[in-house]
C-alpha positions as CSV (number, residue, x, y, z in Angstrom):
1,M,-19.5,13.3,-21.1
2,D,-16.5,13.9,-18.8
3,R,-13.8,15.7,-20.7
4,Y,-11.1,13.2,-19.6
5,I,-12.8,10.0,-20.8
6,G,-10.9,8.7,-23.8
7,K,-8.0,11.0,-23.2
8,L,-4.4,9.6,-23.3
9,L,-2.2,11.1,-20.5
10,D,1.5,11.3,-21.2
11,N,0.9,9.1,-24.3
12,R,0.6,6.2,-21.9
13,Y,-2.6,6.2,-19.7
14,E,-6.0,5.9,-21.5
15,L,-8.8,7.1,-19.3
16,L,-11.8,4.7,-19.6
17,E,-14.4,5.5,-16.9
18,I,-15.0,7.3,-13.6
19,V,-14.8,4.9,-10.6
20,G,-15.1,7.4,-7.7
21,T,-15.2,11.1,-6.7
22,G,-13.8,12.8,-3.6
23,G,-13.5,16.2,-2.2
24,M,-10.3,17.0,-4.1
25,A,-10.1,14.7,-7.0
26,V,-11.9,12.3,-9.4
27,V,-10.7,8.7,-9.8
28,Y,-10.7,7.1,-13.2
29,K,-10.1,3.6,-14.4
30,A,-7.3,3.7,-17.0
31,L,-5.3,1.4,-19.2
32,C,-1.5,1.7,-19.1
33,H,-0.4,1.0,-22.7
34,R,3.2,0.6,-21.7
35,L,2.6,-2.3,-19.3
36,N,-0.8,-3.3,-20.7
37,R,-2.6,-3.3,-17.3
38,Y,-5.4,-1.4,-15.7
39,V,-4.7,1.3,-13.1
40,A,-6.6,3.9,-11.1
41,I,-5.8,7.6,-11.8
42,K,-6.7,10.3,-9.4
43,I,-7.0,13.7,-11.1
44,L,-7.2,16.9,-9.2
45,K,-10.4,18.7,-9.8
46,D,-10.2,21.8,-12.1
47,E,-11.4,24.2,-9.4
48,H,-8.5,23.3,-7.2
49,L,-5.7,23.7,-9.8
50,V,-5.5,27.4,-9.1
51,D,-5.5,26.8,-5.4
52,A,-1.9,26.4,-4.1
53,E,-3.1,24.8,-0.8
54,F,-5.1,22.1,-2.6
55,R,-2.3,21.4,-4.9
56,R,0.1,21.1,-1.9
57,R,-2.3,18.7,-0.2
58,F,-2.6,16.7,-3.4
59,Y,1.1,16.3,-3.7
60,D,1.4,15.6,0.1
61,E,-0.8,12.6,-0.6
62,A,1.4,11.3,-3.4
63,Q,4.6,11.9,-1.4
64,A,3.2,10.1,1.6
65,V,1.8,7.1,-0.1
66,A,4.8,6.7,-2.5
67,M,6.9,6.1,0.6
68,L,4.8,3.1,1.5
69,S,5.1,-0.5,0.1
70,H,2.8,-2.9,1.9
71,P,0.4,-5.7,0.9
72,N,-2.4,-3.9,2.9
73,I,-1.9,-0.4,1.5
74,V,-3.0,0.7,-2.0
75,S,0.1,1.2,-4.1
76,V,1.1,4.4,-5.9
77,Y,2.9,3.9,-9.1
78,D,3.4,7.3,-10.6
79,V,2.9,11.1,-10.1
80,S,2.7,13.4,-13.0
81,S,1.7,16.8,-14.3
82,T,0.7,17.4,-17.9
83,E,-1.4,20.0,-19.8
84,N,-2.6,21.7,-16.6
85,T,-3.6,18.2,-15.2
86,E,-2.2,17.0,-11.9
87,Y,-2.6,13.3,-11.4
88,I,-1.5,10.2,-9.4
89,V,-1.4,6.7,-10.8
90,M,-2.4,4.0,-8.3
91,E,-3.2,0.4,-8.0
92,L,-6.7,-0.4,-9.3
93,I,-8.6,-2.3,-6.6
94,D,-11.3,-4.8,-7.6
95,G,-13.5,-4.9,-4.5
96,I,-15.9,-3.1,-2.2
97,T,-15.4,-0.9,0.8
98,L,-15.6,-2.3,4.3
99,K,-18.5,0.0,4.9
100,E,-20.5,-1.6,2.0
101,Y,-19.7,-5.0,3.4
102,L,-20.9,-4.0,6.9
103,K,-24.1,-2.6,5.5
104,K,-24.7,-5.9,3.8
105,K,-23.8,-8.2,6.7
106,G,-24.3,-6.2,9.8
107,A,-22.2,-7.4,12.8
108,L,-19.3,-9.7,11.8
109,S,-18.1,-12.9,13.5
110,W,-15.2,-12.4,15.9
111,K,-13.0,-14.4,13.5
112,E,-13.7,-12.1,10.6
113,T,-13.3,-9.0,12.8
114,L,-9.9,-10.3,14.0
115,Y,-8.8,-11.1,10.4
116,F,-9.7,-7.7,9.1
117,T,-8.4,-5.8,12.1
118,T,-5.0,-7.5,12.0
119,Q,-4.5,-6.5,8.3
120,I,-5.4,-2.8,9.0
121,A,-3.1,-2.7,12.1
122,K,-0.2,-4.1,9.9
123,A,-0.8,-1.4,7.4
124,L,-0.8,1.3,10.1
125,S,2.3,-0.1,11.6
126,H,4.1,0.1,8.3
127,A,2.9,3.7,7.8
128,H,3.6,4.9,11.3
129,K,7.2,3.6,11.2
130,R,7.7,5.8,8.2
131,G,6.4,8.9,10.0
132,I,2.9,8.9,8.3
133,I,-0.4,9.2,10.1
134,H,-3.5,8.4,8.1
135,R,-5.9,10.6,10.1
136,D,-9.0,9.3,8.4
137,I,-9.3,5.6,9.2
138,K,-12.9,4.5,8.6
139,P,-14.6,1.7,6.8
140,Q,-15.2,3.9,3.8
141,N,-11.4,4.1,3.3
142,I,-10.8,0.4,3.7
143,M,-11.1,-1.8,0.6
144,L,-12.0,-5.4,0.8
145,L,-11.0,-7.8,-2.0
146,S,-12.9,-10.9,-2.9
147,D,-10.3,-13.1,-1.2
148,G,-10.6,-11.3,2.1
149,T,-7.5,-9.1,1.7
150,I,-7.7,-5.6,3.2
151,K,-6.3,-2.5,1.4
152,V,-6.1,0.8,3.3
153,A,-6.8,3.6,0.8
154,D,-7.1,7.4,0.6
155,F,-4.2,9.0,2.3
156,G,-5.7,12.3,1.1
157,I,-5.3,14.0,4.4
158,A,-2.2,12.2,5.6
159,R,0.6,14.4,6.9
160,L,4.1,13.8,8.1
161,M,4.3,13.4,11.8
162,E,6.3,16.5,12.4
163,Q,3.7,18.7,10.7
164,R,0.9,20.1,12.9
165,N,-2.7,19.9,11.8
166,S,-5.2,22.7,11.7
167,H,-8.2,22.9,14.0
168,F,-10.8,20.2,13.5
169,T,-13.7,22.6,13.0
170,Q,-11.7,24.6,10.4
171,E,-10.7,21.7,8.1
172,A,-13.3,19.0,9.1
173,L,-10.6,16.4,8.7
174,G,-11.8,12.8,8.9
175,S,-15.2,11.3,9.5
176,V,-16.6,12.5,12.8
177,H,-17.9,9.1,13.7
178,Y,-14.4,7.7,13.9
179,V,-12.4,10.8,15.0
180,A,-10.2,10.6,18.1
181,P,-11.0,12.9,21.1
182,E,-7.8,14.9,20.7
183,Q,-8.5,15.3,17.0
184,A,-12.0,16.5,17.7
185,R,-10.5,19.0,20.2
186,G,-8.1,20.4,17.6
187,S,-5.1,19.3,19.7
188,Y,-1.9,18.0,18.3
189,I,-2.2,14.4,17.3
190,D,0.1,11.5,16.8
191,A,-0.1,7.9,15.5
192,R,-2.4,6.9,18.4
193,A,-5.2,8.8,16.8
194,D,-5.3,6.2,14.0
195,L,-5.5,3.4,16.7
196,Y,-8.5,5.1,18.3
197,S,-10.2,5.2,14.9
198,L,-9.3,1.6,14.3
199,G,-10.9,0.8,17.7
200,V,-14.1,2.5,16.5
201,V,-14.0,0.4,13.3
202,M,-13.6,-2.8,15.4
203,Y,-16.6,-1.7,17.6
204,E,-18.7,-1.4,14.4
205,M,-17.6,-4.8,13.1
206,E,-18.3,-6.5,16.4
207,T,-21.7,-4.9,17.2
208,G,-23.0,-3.8,13.8
209,R,-23.4,-0.2,15.0
210,L,-21.4,2.9,15.8
211,P,-20.4,3.7,19.4
212,F,-21.6,7.3,19.0
213,E,-24.4,8.8,16.9
214,G,-26.1,12.2,16.8
215,D,-28.1,14.6,14.7
216,T,-25.1,16.8,13.8
217,P,-21.3,16.3,13.5
218,V,-20.8,18.6,16.5
219,A,-23.1,16.4,18.6
220,V,-21.1,13.3,17.6
221,A,-17.7,15.0,18.2
222,L,-18.8,16.1,21.7
223,Q,-19.7,12.5,22.5
224,H,-16.1,11.4,21.6
225,I,-14.9,14.0,24.1
226,N,-17.5,13.8,26.9
227,A,-19.1,10.3,26.7
228,I,-18.4,6.6,26.9
229,P,-20.1,4.0,24.8
230,L,-21.7,0.8,25.9
231,M,-19.3,-2.1,26.1
232,P,-19.5,-4.2,22.9
233,R,-20.7,-7.2,25.0
234,E,-23.6,-5.2,26.3
235,V,-24.7,-4.6,22.7
236,K,-23.8,-8.1,21.4
237,S,-23.3,-10.8,24.0
238,D,-21.2,-13.2,21.9
239,V,-18.3,-10.8,21.5
240,P,-15.3,-12.5,23.1
241,E,-14.1,-10.7,26.3
242,A,-10.5,-10.4,25.1
243,L,-11.6,-8.8,21.8
244,E,-13.8,-6.4,23.7
245,E,-10.8,-5.5,25.9
246,I,-8.6,-4.8,22.8
247,T,-11.3,-2.7,21.3
248,M,-11.9,-0.6,24.4
249,R,-8.2,-0.1,25.0
250,A,-7.7,1.1,21.4
251,M,-10.7,3.5,22.0
252,S,-9.3,4.8,25.3
253,P,-9.8,8.6,25.5
254,S,-6.7,8.8,27.6
255,L,-3.5,8.7,25.5
256,S,-1.5,7.0,28.3
257,K,-4.0,4.1,28.5
258,R,-4.4,3.7,24.7
259,Y,-2.1,1.4,22.8
260,S,1.2,3.2,22.3
261,S,1.8,1.7,18.8
262,A,0.2,-0.5,16.2
263,D,2.8,-3.2,17.0
264,D,1.6,-3.3,20.6
265,M,-2.0,-3.7,19.4
266,L,-0.9,-6.4,17.0
267,A,0.8,-8.3,19.8
268,D,-2.5,-8.5,21.7
269,L,-4.4,-9.5,18.6
270,E,-2.0,-12.3,18.0
271,K,-2.3,-13.5,21.6
272,F,-6.1,-13.5,21.2
273,R,-5.8,-15.4,17.9
274,V,-3.7,-18.1,19.5
275,N,-5.9,-18.3,22.6
276,P,-9.4,-16.8,22.1
277,G,-10.2,-17.5,25.8
278,I,-7.4,-15.2,27.1
279,T,-8.2,-12.0,29.1
280,F,-5.9,-9.0,29.4
281,A,-7.4,-7.6,32.7
282,Y,-7.9,-4.3,30.9
283,H,-10.8,-2.2,32.2
284,A,-12.2,0.8,30.3
285,E,-12.0,3.8,32.6
286,K,-14.9,5.9,33.6
287,R,-13.8,9.4,32.7
288,N,-14.9,12.6,34.4
289,P,-14.8,15.3,31.8
290,N,-14.5,18.0,34.4
291,E,-11.0,16.7,35.1
292,A,-8.6,17.4,32.2
293,D,-6.6,14.4,31.1
294,S,-3.1,14.9,32.4
295,D,-1.6,13.4,29.3
296,M,-3.6,15.3,26.8
297,E,-2.0,18.2,24.9
298,R,-3.8,21.3,26.1
299,T,-2.3,23.8,23.7
300,R,-5.7,24.5,22.2
301,K,-9.2,24.8,23.6
302,M,-12.7,24.2,22.4
303,D,-14.2,27.3,20.7
304,I,-17.1,27.5,23.3
305,P,-16.4,28.1,27.0
306,R,-16.5,25.1,29.3
307,D,-19.7,26.1,31.1
308,K,-21.5,26.6,27.8
309,A,-20.0,23.4,26.4
310,S,-21.3,21.5,29.4
311,R,-24.8,22.9,29.0
312,K,-24.7,22.2,25.3
313,S,-23.5,18.6,25.9
314,G,-26.2,18.1,28.5
315,A,-28.8,19.5,26.2
316,L,-27.7,17.1,23.4
317,S,-27.8,14.1,25.8
318,G,-31.2,15.1,27.2
319,S,-33.1,16.2,24.1
320,R,-31.6,14.2,21.2
321,L,-29.0,11.6,22.0
322,N,-31.1,9.5,24.3
323,K,-33.9,9.5,21.8
324,K,-31.7,7.7,19.3
325,K,-32.0,4.0,20.2
326,S,-29.3,3.1,17.8
327,S,-26.7,5.1,19.7
328,P,-25.3,3.0,22.6
329,V,-24.1,5.9,24.7
330,K,-23.7,6.5,28.4
331,L,-23.0,10.1,29.4
332,F,-20.7,11.0,32.3
333,N,-21.8,11.8,35.8
334,R,-20.9,15.5,36.0
335,G,-21.1,15.7,39.9
336,Q,-24.9,15.4,40.3
337,S,-27.4,12.8,39.1
338,D,-29.1,13.5,35.8
339,K,-32.3,11.8,37.2
340,P,-35.0,13.9,38.9
341,R,-35.1,13.3,42.6
342,E,-38.0,11.0,43.8
343,S,-40.5,12.2,46.3
344,V,-41.2,10.2,49.5
345,M,-44.6,9.2,48.1
346,E,-43.3,7.9,44.8
347,R,-41.1,5.2,46.3
348,P,-43.9,3.0,47.9
349,M,-46.0,3.4,44.8
350,K,-43.2,2.0,42.6
351,F,-42.7,-0.8,45.1
352,G,-46.4,-1.7,45.0
353,L,-46.3,-1.7,41.2
354,F,-43.3,-4.0,41.2
355,L,-45.1,-6.5,43.5
356,A,-48.3,-6.5,41.3
357,T,-46.2,-7.2,38.2
358,A,-44.4,-10.0,39.8
359,F,-47.7,-11.6,41.0
360,L,-49.2,-11.3,37.5
361,I,-46.2,-13.1,35.9
362,G,-46.3,-15.9,38.5
363,A,-50.0,-16.4,37.9
364,I,-49.5,-16.7,34.2
365,I,-46.8,-19.3,34.6
366,F,-48.9,-21.3,37.1
367,A,-51.9,-21.3,34.7
368,W,-49.7,-22.6,31.9
369,Y,-48.5,-25.6,33.9
370,L,-52.2,-26.4,34.8
371,V,-53.0,-26.6,31.1
372,N,-49.7,-28.3,30.2
373,P,-48.9,-30.6,33.1
374,G,-45.2,-31.5,33.0
375,G,-44.6,-29.1,30.2
376,N,-43.5,-30.4,26.8
377,A,-40.1,-31.8,27.7
378,S,-39.8,-33.7,24.5
379,Q,-40.0,-30.6,22.4
380,F,-38.1,-28.2,24.7
381,E,-35.5,-30.5,26.1
382,S,-32.7,-28.3,27.5
383,G,-29.0,-28.8,27.0
384,T,-25.7,-27.1,26.0
385,A,-24.2,-26.5,22.6
386,P,-21.7,-29.2,21.7
387,P,-18.0,-28.4,20.8
388,L,-17.8,-28.2,17.0
389,V,-14.9,-25.9,16.3
390,G,-12.1,-27.8,14.5
391,R,-14.4,-30.6,13.4
392,D,-14.8,-31.4,9.7
393,Y,-18.3,-30.3,8.6
394,E,-19.0,-32.7,5.7
395,N,-17.1,-35.8,6.9
396,D,-17.6,-35.6,10.6
397,I,-20.5,-33.4,11.8
398,L,-23.0,-34.3,9.1
399,Q,-22.1,-38.0,9.6
400,D,-22.7,-37.8,13.4
401,K,-26.4,-39.1,13.7
402,E,-26.6,-37.9,17.3
403,L,-25.8,-34.4,16.3
404,T,-28.1,-34.3,13.2
405,D,-31.0,-35.8,15.1
406,N,-30.9,-33.2,17.8
407,Y,-29.8,-30.0,16.0
408,N,-30.1,-28.2,12.6
409,F,-26.9,-26.8,11.1
410,H,-26.5,-23.8,8.8
411,V,-23.3,-22.7,7.2
412,Q,-23.3,-18.9,7.7
413,E,-20.1,-18.2,5.8
414,E,-16.9,-19.7,4.5
415,L,-13.6,-17.8,4.9
416,Y,-9.9,-18.4,4.5
417,D,-8.1,-19.4,7.7
418,D,-4.4,-20.4,7.7
419,A,-4.8,-22.1,11.1
420,V,-7.9,-24.2,10.4
421,P,-7.9,-27.0,7.7
422,A,-10.3,-26.6,4.8
423,G,-13.8,-27.9,5.6
424,A,-13.4,-27.6,9.3
425,V,-15.4,-25.4,11.6
426,V,-13.8,-22.0,12.4
427,S,-16.6,-20.7,14.8
428,Q,-20.1,-21.6,15.9
429,Y,-23.1,-19.9,17.3
430,P,-24.3,-20.6,20.0
431,T,-20.8,-21.1,21.3
432,E,-19.7,-24.3,23.0
433,G,-21.4,-24.7,26.4
434,S,-24.1,-22.1,25.7
435,A,-27.7,-23.0,26.5
436,I,-29.5,-24.7,23.6
437,K,-32.7,-26.7,23.0
438,K,-33.2,-29.8,20.9
439,G,-34.2,-28.8,17.4
440,D,-32.3,-25.4,17.5
441,T,-30.1,-24.3,14.6
442,I,-26.4,-23.9,15.1
443,E,-24.7,-21.3,12.8
444,L,-21.3,-22.4,11.5
445,T,-18.4,-20.6,9.9
446,I,-16.4,-23.0,7.7
447,S,-12.7,-22.7,6.8
448,R,-11.7,-22.6,3.2
449,G,-8.2,-23.4,4.3
450,V,-5.1,-21.5,3.3
451,R,-5.8,-19.0,0.5
452,T,-4.0,-20.1,-2.6
453,F,-4.0,-18.3,-6.0
454,K,-2.2,-18.5,-9.3
455,L,1.1,-16.6,-9.4
456,P,0.6,-13.8,-11.9
457,D,2.9,-13.3,-14.9
458,V,5.2,-10.4,-14.2
459,S,7.7,-11.1,-16.9
460,K,8.7,-8.0,-18.9
461,Y,7.9,-5.8,-15.8
462,E,10.6,-3.5,-14.5
463,S,12.0,-5.5,-11.5
464,R,10.9,-3.0,-8.8
465,Q,7.4,-2.8,-10.2
466,A,7.2,-6.6,-10.4
467,Q,8.3,-6.8,-6.7
468,L,5.6,-4.4,-5.7
469,E,2.9,-6.4,-7.6
470,L,3.9,-9.6,-5.9
471,E,4.3,-8.1,-2.4
472,N,0.9,-6.6,-2.7
473,L,-0.4,-10.2,-2.9
474,G,1.4,-11.1,0.3
475,L,4.4,-12.8,-1.4
476,V,8.0,-12.4,-0.4
477,C,10.4,-11.2,-3.1
478,K,13.0,-8.9,-1.5
479,G,16.4,-10.6,-1.4
480,N,15.4,-13.4,-3.7
481,E,16.5,-11.8,-7.0
482,K,18.6,-13.7,-9.5
483,Y,20.3,-12.2,-12.6
484,E,20.8,-13.6,-16.1
485,K,21.9,-12.1,-19.4
486,S,19.2,-11.9,-22.0
487,D,19.1,-11.0,-25.7
488,E,15.4,-10.3,-25.6
489,I,14.6,-8.7,-22.2
490,V,15.9,-5.2,-21.5
491,Q,18.4,-4.8,-18.6
492,G,16.6,-4.4,-15.2
493,Y,13.4,-6.1,-16.4
494,V,12.1,-9.5,-15.3
495,I,12.8,-12.5,-17.5
496,R,10.7,-15.0,-15.4
497,T,9.8,-16.0,-11.9
498,E,10.7,-19.1,-9.9
499,P,8.2,-20.8,-9.5
500,S,6.8,-20.0,-12.9
501,A,3.7,-18.0,-13.6
502,D,0.3,-19.7,-13.0
503,T,1.8,-21.9,-10.2
504,E,-0.5,-22.2,-7.2
505,V,1.0,-20.1,-4.3
506,K,-0.2,-18.7,-1.0
507,A,0.6,-15.5,1.0
508,G,4.0,-15.7,2.7
509,D,5.6,-17.9,-0.1
510,S,9.0,-16.8,-1.4
511,I,9.2,-15.9,-5.1
512,S,12.5,-15.4,-7.0
513,L,12.6,-12.8,-9.7
514,V,15.0,-13.6,-12.5
515,V,16.2,-10.2,-13.7
516,S,17.8,-9.4,-17.1
517,L,21.4,-8.1,-17.2
518,G,20.9,-7.2,-20.8
519,K,22.3,-8.6,-24.0
520,T,25.4,-10.6,-24.2
521,I,27.6,-8.5,-26.5
522,S,30.5,-10.1,-28.4
523,L,33.6,-7.9,-28.9
524,V,35.3,-7.6,-32.2
525,K,38.4,-5.7,-33.3
526,V,37.9,-2.8,-35.7
527,P,39.8,-3.5,-39.0
528,S,41.9,-0.9,-40.7
529,V,40.0,0.6,-43.7
530,V,42.3,3.6,-44.4
531,G,43.4,3.4,-48.0
532,M,40.3,1.5,-49.1
533,T,37.4,2.8,-51.2
534,E,34.1,3.5,-49.5
535,A,32.6,0.2,-50.8
536,Q,35.7,-1.8,-49.7
537,A,35.5,-0.2,-46.3
538,K,31.8,-1.1,-46.0
539,N,32.5,-4.7,-46.9
540,A,35.4,-5.0,-44.5
541,L,33.4,-3.6,-41.5
542,E,30.3,-5.8,-42.2
543,A,32.5,-8.9,-42.5
544,V,33.3,-8.6,-38.8
545,G,29.8,-7.5,-37.7
546,L,30.3,-3.8,-37.7
547,I,28.2,-1.1,-39.5
548,L,29.4,1.7,-41.7
549,G,28.2,5.0,-40.4
550,E,28.5,8.6,-41.6
551,V,30.9,9.2,-44.6
552,D,32.4,12.7,-44.6
553,T,34.7,14.1,-47.3
554,Q,37.8,16.1,-46.9
555,Q,40.4,17.6,-49.3
556,S,43.7,15.7,-49.2
557,Q,46.6,14.6,-51.4
558,S,45.1,11.1,-51.5
559,P,43.2,9.9,-54.5
560,K,39.5,10.9,-54.6
561,G,37.3,8.3,-53.0
562,E,40.0,6.8,-50.8
563,V,39.4,6.5,-47.1
564,I,41.8,8.8,-45.3
565,E,40.5,8.5,-41.7
566,Q,38.4,6.2,-39.6
567,K,36.8,7.6,-36.4
568,V,37.4,4.4,-34.4
569,P,41.1,3.4,-34.7
570,A,42.0,0.0,-36.0
571,Q,42.5,-2.9,-33.5
572,V,40.2,-1.3,-30.9
573,E,37.7,-3.9,-29.4
574,V,34.1,-2.8,-29.7
575,G,30.7,-4.5,-29.5
576,E,29.1,-6.1,-32.5
577,K,27.0,-3.8,-34.6
578,T,28.9,-0.7,-33.5
579,V,28.7,2.1,-36.0
580,I,32.0,3.2,-37.5
581,D,32.2,6.6,-39.2
582,I,34.9,7.3,-41.9
583,V,36.3,10.3,-43.9
584,V,36.9,9.9,-47.6
585,S,39.2,12.1,-49.7
586,S,37.6,14.6,-52.1
587,G,40.9,15.0,-54.0
588,N,43.4,17.9,-54.3
589,S,42.0,21.5,-54.9
590,T,43.7,24.2,-57.0
591,S,43.2,26.5,-54.0
592,D,45.4,24.3,-51.9
593,D,48.8,25.6,-50.7
594,T,51.1,25.1,-53.7
595,S,54.1,24.8,-51.4
596,G,52.9,21.2,-50.5
597,T,53.9,21.6,-46.9
598,G,50.7,20.2,-45.4
599,T,50.6,18.1,-42.2
600,G,49.2,15.1,-43.9
601,G,46.4,14.9,-41.4
602,D,48.6,14.4,-38.4
603,N,46.9,16.6,-35.8
604,N,48.9,15.5,-32.9
605,N,52.3,16.8,-34.1
606,D,53.7,13.6,-32.6
607,D,56.7,13.1,-34.9
608,G,59.1,11.9,-32.3
609,T,60.7,15.3,-31.9
610,T,58.0,17.2,-30.0
611,P,56.9,15.9,-26.6
612,V,53.2,15.1,-26.4
613,T,51.2,17.2,-24.0
614,K,48.6,15.2,-22.0
615,T,45.5,16.9,-20.7
616,K,42.5,15.9,-18.6
617,T,38.9,15.7,-19.7
618,V,35.7,14.8,-17.8
619,V,33.4,12.4,-19.6
620,E,29.6,12.6,-19.3
621,P,28.2,11.1,-16.1
622,I,27.8,7.3,-16.4
623,A,24.5,6.0,-15.1
624,L,24.6,2.8,-12.9
625,P,21.9,0.1,-13.1
626,S,19.7,-0.2,-10.0
627,T,20.7,-3.9,-9.7
628,P,22.8,-5.8,-8.6
629,E,24.0,-3.9,-5.6
630,N,27.7,-4.1,-6.6
631,Q,28.7,-2.6,-10.0
632,H,32.0,-3.2,-11.7
633,V,32.9,-0.3,-14.1
634,V,35.7,-0.6,-16.7
635,I,36.7,2.2,-19.2
636,K,39.0,1.5,-22.2
637,L,40.7,4.1,-24.4
638,N,41.7,2.6,-27.8
639,G,41.4,-0.8,-26.2
640,S,43.5,-0.1,-23.2
641,V,42.0,-0.2,-19.7
642,V,42.3,3.3,-18.1
643,Y,39.6,2.9,-15.4
644,D,38.7,-0.2,-13.3
645,K,36.7,0.3,-10.1
646,N,33.8,-1.1,-8.1
647,H,30.8,1.1,-7.2
648,K,27.5,0.7,-5.3
649,A,24.2,0.8,-7.3
650,S,23.0,3.4,-4.7
651,E,25.5,5.9,-6.2
652,K,23.1,6.0,-9.2
653,Q,25.8,7.7,-11.5
654,I,29.5,8.4,-11.5
655,S,31.7,11.1,-13.0
656,V,35.1,10.1,-14.4
657,T,38.1,12.2,-15.3
658,L,40.4,10.7,-17.9
659,T,43.9,11.8,-19.0
660,G,45.3,11.6,-22.6
661,S,46.2,13.6,-25.7
662,G,44.7,14.2,-29.1
663,S,41.7,11.9,-29.6
664,A,40.9,8.4,-28.4
665,Y,38.0,5.9,-28.8
666,M,36.2,5.3,-25.4
667,A,34.3,2.1,-24.5
668,V,32.5,1.6,-21.2
669,F,31.8,-1.8,-19.6
670,I,29.5,-2.3,-16.6
671,N,29.5,-5.8,-15.0
672,D,31.6,-7.1,-18.0
673,M,28.9,-5.8,-20.5
674,N,29.6,-3.2,-23.1
675,V,27.3,-0.1,-22.9
676,P,27.0,1.2,-26.5
677,K,25.6,4.6,-25.5
678,Y,28.9,5.6,-24.1
679,E,31.0,4.5,-27.1
680,K,32.5,7.6,-28.7
681,V,35.7,9.4,-29.7
682,I,36.8,11.9,-27.1
683,L,39.2,14.8,-27.5
684,F,41.8,15.8,-24.9
């Protein structure tokens, strides 16, 4: 049994089971006892704990992802180290990888491809704007939730943009089937490498296969550098032309012709979504690998010389690559034809063979018509596919007798689509206008309408955590906060949401978080208990809602048991249930000075004849709440205001220097609320 199962990390996270294993770490499902929710915890493997480089990469991942907050990126909640265990606490995803989905379904519809691609591109846009490159975009690192939401995961090899990566062959970063040409070369890379990888993922979703395949990783990497794939429409004819153009532009080997940013790619995706018949007049270039790309960084070279690399690439294409039918690859023309030159005798022989084949086919067709004069027009009546997109399936199409008499219908899938009403057709195959025969089956994708779900209960969550939870669902929270005082909910935590939990909502809806400002504290004046007995003092304090604290004794001329000092002076305003310490006389001792010239407890020497010397003291730093943005801080000494200023929450804490003499009771108020932790007697 794994040694971590059942263990409680930081007295908070109970590890329940292993849910995944990677090169650097093991991922566990865990229960957070503080917030009573399930999380994923990634723990660095034991063999890497002593390796400073692995530990650095592990923390790079945490640092990178912790900077991100986006509905399409797996959230990181916490990073910690305990008992020689390095771990990251992340959002637990209930779903499957996009790779698993593709293995199950094969090629996806263009609508689904567009829906998934848009979400991935939005995640990359968010990361790139914060200086983070993923470097390993592939279906295995993309999680798919049951509602169709995409979550980009595993920033394990992410780096900040200004950091340079090591050589591809040294670290084998990323999956070779999705790696950008410049990354395969070992050149410096930027955010456009992620867009190339996204283009490969699009190609796989559209066609059901990878653009490049080979027997070894090196063979595949060489194809990314030296080859071009078949166009998606050559592999699967129903891929829309505009989607093919977007895919091939993302996969452009030339950096200058590739999308310059995820936002540029998103703009084209949106144009295509609005008008699927659009074209962008983008044409994939036919590269000549003997000519170096002018815009490629050439600070590093391949490990093998160019002439050997050419021969090796040619050997791969001739001996292995062309034998793999599943690899839709065209190799470049390197200056001479790869085909053997035909002899003069071979040409007329091939022409004769062509004529013989054509004659045979014609004879077969002629014989069929002799046996079946006029054909079988009633069974094979030709026509074109009717327009069905946008029509209601149950209440329109199935009620149209002309349609149901001539065609069969099969609902291939149902998916959420904000632009198409529930029950209406999102896409059809064959597409409108395509050749079709009577009796053929038309495959339909039906809209489930706008995705709605019940608003989760995030009450008693810390406000920032609640905001992340809701934003991960596509809801809008930032800027919608409201604040209320609460006797039950700790300051900074959520009291409720508006609308309330379990309300049906959809992505894009605005949600208000009602955040607690803490308890409403009533102020009371401290009564004078000097001269009372301890019991009398206790009753007097409790009568106004205060609590008797520590009782010290001190020799004095006062009767034994009489209160001779109270730590909080009388008439000072403090919050209810404030603890008041007192000093009780222990009586006179025979060892006292018989002269009877004591000071009577006056430690200020303020008898009207000696001027009081005032001094400055710096009080402990005062922490400011994270919300609201503006903080009003008031400090009182013995009930008098000595500090009254406004601060920004972004300051986090403030230091204050006060001036006075002797001792004084300090009370701190933030946003008109007393903060008991700062109540104390200070000495000048």
